[in-house]
C-alpha positions in Angstrom: -18.5 15.7 -50.8 -15.8 17.5 -48.8 -16.8 20.1 -46.2 -13.4 21.9 -46.5 -15.2 25.0 -47.7 -16.9 25.5 -44.3 -14.8 28.0 -42.2 -13.5 26.2 -39.1 -10.9 27.2 -36.5 -8.1 24.7 -36.3 -6.1 23.4 -33.4 -7.3 22.9 -29.8 -7.9 25.2 -26.9 -6.5 24.7 -23.4 -9.3 24.2 -20.9 -7.0 23.6 -17.9 -7.9 25.6 -14.8 -4.6 25.0 -13.0 -1.0 25.1 -13.8 1.7 23.3 -11.9 1.6 25.7 -8.9 -0.1 23.1 -6.6 2.2 20.2 -7.5 5.7 19.3 -6.5 8.3 16.6 -5.9 9.4 17.3 -2.3 7.2 15.8 0.4 4.7 16.8 1.6 3.1 17.4 -1.8 1.0 16.0 -4.6 2.9 14.6 -7.6 1.1 14.9 -10.9 2.4 12.8 -13.8 1.2 11.9 -17.3 2.4 8.4 -18.0 2.2 7.0 -21.6 -0.6 4.6 -22.3 0.8 1.1 -23.0 -0.8 -1.9 -24.7 -0.8 -5.4 -23.1 2.6 -6.1 -24.6 4.1 -3.0 -23.1 4.3 -0.9 -26.3 3.7 2.8 -25.9 0.6 4.2 -27.6 1.8 7.6 -29.0 -0.3 10.6 -28.0 -2.4 9.0 -25.2 -1.6 9.1 -21.5 -2.8 8.1 -18.0 -2.8 10.8 -15.3 -1.2 9.7 -12.0 -2.1 11.7 -9.0 0.1 10.7 -6.1 -0.1 11.7 -2.5 3.5 12.2 -1.5 3.8 12.5 2.3 5.0 9.0 3.3 6.6 10.1 6.6 3.1 10.9 7.8 1.3 8.0 6.0 0.3 10.2 3.1 -2.0 12.3 5.2 -3.0 15.4 3.2 -2.1 18.9 4.3 -4.1 21.9 3.1 -1.7 22.5 0.2 -1.9 18.8 -0.7 -5.7 19.0 -0.9 -5.3 21.8 -3.4 -2.9 19.6 -5.4 -5.4 16.8 -5.6 -8.1 19.1 -6.8 -5.7 20.5 -9.4 -4.7 17.0 -10.5 -8.3 15.8 -11.1 -9.3 19.1 -12.8 -6.4 18.8 -15.2 -7.0 15.1 -15.9 -10.6 15.8 -16.5 -10.0 18.4 -19.2 -6.9 16.9 -20.9 -8.1 15.2 -24.1 -4.9 13.1 -24.2 -5.7 11.4 -20.9 -7.6 8.1 -20.9 -8.0 7.6 -17.2 -6.8 8.9 -13.8 -5.0 6.8 -11.2 -5.1 8.0 -7.6 -2.4 6.5 -5.3 0.1 7.2 -2.6 3.9 7.1 -2.2 5.6 4.1 -0.7 4.3 0.7 0.6 2.8 1.8 3.9 -0.2 3.9 3.1 -2.5 5.2 0.3 -3.8 7.8 2.7 -4.7 8.1 6.4 -6.8 11.2 6.0 -6.2 14.8 7.1 -2.9 15.7 8.6 -3.5 15.4 12.3 -0.5 17.5 13.2 -2.0 20.4 11.2 -5.5 19.7 12.6 -4.3 19.7 16.2 -1.8 22.5 16.1 -3.6 24.9 13.7 -7.2 24.1 13.0 -8.4 23.0 16.4 -10.3 25.8 18.2 -10.4 27.8 14.9 -13.8 26.7 13.6 -14.0 29.3 10.8 -10.6 28.3 9.5 -11.5 24.7 9.6 -14.7 25.4 7.8 -12.7 27.0 5.0 -10.5 24.0 4.9 -13.5 21.7 4.7 -14.7 23.7 1.7 -11.4 22.6 0.1 -12.0 19.0 1.2 -15.5 19.1 -0.3 -14.0 20.4 -3.5 -11.5 17.5 -3.5 -14.3 14.9 -3.3 -16.2 16.8 -5.9 -13.2 16.8 -8.2 -13.1 13.0 -8.1 -16.8 12.6 -8.6 -16.9 15.2 -11.4 -13.7 14.0 -13.3 -14.6 13.3 -16.9 -12.2 10.4 -16.9 -12.6 7.1 -15.0 -10.8 7.1 -11.7 -8.9 4.1 -10.4 -7.8 4.0 -6.8 -4.5 2.2 -6.6 -4.4 1.2 -2.9 -0.7 0.8 -2.2 -1.2 0.7 1.6 -3.5 1.8 4.5 -6.7 3.5 3.3 -8.0 4.9 6.6 -10.3 7.8 7.8 -10.4 10.6 5.2 -8.2 8.4 3.0 -11.0 5.8 3.0 -13.5 8.5 2.0 -11.6 9.9 -0.9 -10.9 6.3 -2.0 -14.6 5.5 -1.9 -15.2 8.4 -4.2 -13.1 6.7 -6.9 -14.8 4.5 -9.5 -12.7 1.3 -9.1 -10.1 0.2 -6.6 -7.3 -2.4 -6.8 -5.3 -3.1 -3.7 -2.1 -4.4 -2.2 -3.0 -7.3 0.1 -1.1 -5.5 2.9 -3.6 -2.6 2.9 -6.1 -2.0 5.7 -9.3 -0.1 5.4 -11.5 1.7 7.9 -12.6 4.8 9.8 -11.0 6.6 12.8 -13.4 9.5 13.5 -15.3 8.5 16.6 -12.1 7.3 18.3 -10.1 10.5 17.4 -12.7 13.3 17.7 -14.5 13.4 14.4 -17.1 11.5 12.3 -16.9 9.8 8.9 -19.1 12.5 7.2 -16.6 13.3 4.5 -18.1 10.6 2.3 -18.2 7.3 4.2 -21.5 7.9 5.8 -22.9 8.8 2.4 -21.2 6.0 0.3 -21.1 3.0 2.5 -24.9 2.5 3.0 -25.1 2.4 -0.8 -22.3 -0.3 -1.0 -22.9 -2.4 2.1 -25.8 -3.6 4.2 -27.1 -1.0 6.6 -25.6 -2.8 9.5 -22.2 -3.4 7.9 -22.2 0.3 6.9 -23.1 1.3 10.5 -20.5 -0.9 12.1 -17.8 0.2 9.6 -18.5 3.9 10.2 -18.7 3.8 14.0 -16.5 1.0 15.3 -13.1 2.2 13.9 -12.5 -1.5 13.2 -9.9 -2.0 10.5 -10.8 -4.4 7.7 -8.2 -6.3 5.6 -8.0 -6.0 1.8 -9.3 -9.6 1.6 -12.3 -8.7 3.8 -13.0 -5.6 1.6 -12.9 -7.9 -1.5 -15.2 -10.4 0.2 -17.6 -7.5 0.9 -17.4 -6.5 -2.8 -15.9 -3.1 -1.8 -12.9 -3.3 -4.0 -12.3 -5.0 -7.4 -9.0 -6.9 -6.9 -6.4 -7.8 -4.2 -2.9 -8.8 -5.1 0.2 -9.7 -3.1 3.3 -7.4 -3.0 5.7 -9.6 -1.0 7.7 -12.6 -2.1 9.2 -15.5 -0.1 12.9 -16.6 -0.1 12.2 -18.5 -3.3 10.9 -15.5 -5.2 7.3 -16.8 -5.0 4.4 -14.5 -4.3 3.5 -14.5 -0.6 0.0 -13.6 0.6 -0.2 -11.3 3.6 0.9 -13.4 6.5 -1.0 -11.3 9.0 -4.3 -12.4 7.6 -6.3 -15.7 7.8 -7.1 -16.2 4.2 -9.2 -19.3 4.6 -13.0 -19.2 5.2 -13.9 -20.3 8.7 -16.7 -20.0 11.3 -16.4 -17.4 14.1 -19.3 -16.8 16.6 -21.6 -18.7 14.3 -20.7 -16.6 11.2 -18.7 -17.6 8.2 -15.9 -15.1 7.9 -12.9 -14.4 5.6 -9.9 -12.2 5.7 -9.7 -11.7 9.4 -6.5 -10.7 11.1 -4.6 -13.3 13.1 -4.3 -12.7 16.9 -1.8 -12.8 19.7 1.8 -13.8 19.2 1.0 -15.2 15.7 -0.1 -11.8 14.6 2.8 -10.0 16.2 5.3 -12.3 14.5 3.7 -11.9 11.1 3.5 -8.1 11.5 7.2 -7.9 12.5 8.0 -10.0 9.4 6.0 -7.7 7.1 7.4 -4.5 8.6 11.0 -5.8 8.2 10.3 -6.5 4.6 8.9 -3.0 4.0 11.7 -1.2 5.8 14.2 -3.0 3.5 12.1 -2.1 0.5 11.5 -5.7 -0.3 8.2 -5.3 -1.9 7.0 -5.5 -5.5 4.0 -3.6 -6.9 4.3 -5.2 -10.4 1.0 -7.2 -10.0 -0.8 -4.2 -8.7 0.4 -2.0 -11.6 -0.5 -4.8 -14.0 -4.1 -4.7 -12.8 -4.2 -0.9 -13.1 -2.8 -1.2 -16.7 -5.4 -3.9 -17.5 -8.3 -1.7 -16.4 -6.9 1.3 -18.3 -6.5 -0.7 -21.5 -10.1 -1.7 -21.2 -11.1 2.0 -20.9 -8.9 3.0 -23.8 -10.8 0.6 -26.2 -14.2 2.0 -25.6 -16.0 5.0 -27.0 -14.9 7.8 -24.7 -18.3 9.5 -24.6 -20.2 6.3 -24.0 -17.7 5.3 -21.3 -18.1 8.5 -19.3 -21.9 8.4 -19.6 -21.8 4.9 -18.2 -19.4 5.9 -15.4 -21.5 9.0 -14.5 -24.6 6.9 -14.5 -23.2 4.9 -11.6 -21.4 7.7 -9.9 -24.6 9.8 -9.8 -26.0 7.5 -7.1 -22.9 8.2 -4.9 -23.0 11.9 -5.8 -26.7 12.2 -4.9 -26.1 11.2 -1.3 -22.9 13.1 -1.0 -24.5 16.3 -2.2 -27.4 16.0 0.3 -25.1 16.4 3.3 -21.7 17.8 2.3 -22.6 21.5 3.2 -24.2 20.8 6.5 -21.5 18.4 7.5 -18.9 21.1 6.7 -20.5 23.3 9.3 -20.7 20.6 12.0 -17.1 19.6 11.4 -16.1 23.2 11.8 -18.0 23.6 15.1 -16.7 20.3 16.4 -13.2 21.8 16.3 -14.1 23.6 19.5 -14.6 20.5 21.5 -14.2 16.8 20.8 -12.0 17.4 17.7 -9.6 19.5 19.8 -9.4 16.7 22.3 -9.2 13.8 19.8 -6.6 15.4 17.5 -4.7 16.8 20.5 -4.5 13.3 22.1 -3.3 11.7 18.9 -0.8 14.5 18.2 0.8 14.2 21.7 0.9 10.4 21.9 4.8 10.5 22.0 4.5 12.7 25.1 1.7 10.9 26.9 2.0 7.4 25.6 -1.7 7.4 24.7 -3.3 8.4 21.4 -6.8 8.8 22.8 -8.5 10.6 25.7 -9.9 8.8 28.8 -13.3 8.1 27.3 -14.9 6.8 30.6 -13.7 9.9 32.5 -15.1 12.1 29.8 -18.5 10.3 30.0 -18.6 10.5 33.8 -17.9 14.3 33.7 -20.7 14.7 31.1 -23.0 12.7 33.4 -22.2 15.0 36.2 -23.1 18.0 34.2 -19.6 19.4 34.1 -18.8 22.4 31.9 -16.7 21.5 28.9 -13.9 23.9 29.7 -10.1 23.7 30.0 -10.4 22.0 33.4 -12.6 19.3 31.8 -10.2 18.9 28.9 -7.2 18.7 31.2 -8.9 15.8 33.2 -9.5 13.6 30.1 -6.3 14.3 28.1 -3.3 12.1 28.9 -0.5 13.4 31.1 3.2 13.6 30.1 5.0 10.4 30.9 
């Protein structure tokens, strides 16, 4: 029996909260693009799409400005409510970086010593993480390069990550005047052992993509460089064999000394000449999206949210109080840390004199402009 006699409104309503006002094409900006869904043979599936949200600020390693944060929020909100979209892909422009966190130039020159302004900015940042965790589409982090500091945190908020083997991962906060309380201190203890999470948060040590895979922090690592014969070349900066170091079995460690410098020079020369190939990385993204497309959408998102909720629980416990601490911190250590990083071309140093700082504190010195002048670098 047909139910055509029951009155129904036809068509579909637009549930988008944002238009295109927060997206652009000229860096620094966020680029939002709906790409057609393709099957494993490369055939376009009519009427279905994948939302790509790309951080486009390659000159500053895809660090996000205030306007870019708004663009990310808008991107995930639109992907979430667009019924044509199967999944969202979060990535960066170029081969150097996915994202290195907040824009340190903006932090240093505008937000430092303006705690209320930075508090408002952190409200936007919190909204950005929330928009990822609340997106009603699975979110893939396509790690095209460095995923560091706030970039690591927004990457960890995503559901699945696939990475270029040139990428590095880690935090920068305690070295540059902040703390990884924009997600890493919430997510990492859930992913790693307590001690691994602690060390990753506080040491500012960079981990290779291979080490991240070994720690089960990302799903897949693929090469993006080729040798002179056109064969895929694994990252030459990394020791990709298992070996024993200080009595521990390790994998994916960086080479050292001249061997590392030579390998790094080779890699950077390749990247500067645009001699890289993301085809394997994009193939992995496509493979994951095709898996999502062939599942019940409601059951898929219930499953995704069932896992996400654990991350979201810890994030929600601390995000508001962390916002206030980060704002207050802009009056002291953040002013010094971001100021030192922002003036490194003038002083030759991207950090303060930590030992001098500790000695002054031990002496009970006031943290005033004289204190700050003593620990900041001097013009060369």
